[in-house]
N, C-alpha and C positions, 0 to 999 in steps of 0.2 A: 412467350419465351422469356425466361428470367435472365438477367445479366449475372455473370459470375461475381461473387464477392471478392474484391481484390484489396479492399482496405483492411488495415490491421485493426484489432480491437482498440478501444480507447486506452490510453496510458492511464493507469489507475494507481492511487496511493491509498493505503489504509492506515490512518493515524490512530494510535492506540492499539496496534495489532497484537501486542503482547498481553492485553487484558482479556478477560473471559469472552466478551462478545467479539472483540477484534480477532481473536484466535479462531473462533467458530467461522467468522466470515472469511478470513484468510484461507482456512482449510477448504471451505466450500468453493471459493473462487478457484483455487488450484485444482480441485477435483474436476472442475469444469473447463480446465485447460487455460485458465488465465494466469498471468504472472504479475500480480500487483507488487508494487514496492511497499514494503512494510516499514512503518515509521512510528516514532514515539520518543519518549525521553530516555528509556532504559536501554542503553546501547548493548549491553551484554545479553539481555533477554531477547532483544530484536535480532541480533546476529545468530543466536542459537535457533530461534524459530525460522529465520530466513534460510539457514543452512538445512534445516529439516525439510522445508517446503521448496527448496531450490528457487528462492526469490532473492531479490536485492533488498537491502535494508539501509535506512538512514535515520539518524537520531538527532532530534532538536526539540527544544521546549516551545512553549506557547506564550512566552513573556515578551518577545520582541517582534512586533508586527513586520518590520522590514525583513527579518530573518525568515519568518513564516512565508512571506510573499516570495522570497527568493527560492525557498525550498519547493513550493508548490506550483510555480509558474509554468512548468513544462508538462503538467498533468491535465488531462481532460476531465478526470473525475478524482475527487478527494473525499473519502468517506471518513468522517470524524467519529471514532468509537472511544475517544478518551472520556474517562469517567466522570 
């Protein structure tokens, strides 16, 4: 007898979500019922894609390690698709 799955899927972020590969992965994730947070540097492109996919979006660059650490600390999975 298997136990019912009660845990939520891991909280995931896709960085570089508005690039070619990031978009493909984001769409694929949403098609499978996941709700990743879309991230990257281009706020306008991210919010447009997030609205289309019904996901949250956050924009930040990769030049300040402390800011990066703060942005990703609550995620179980961070997929870096930045170019």
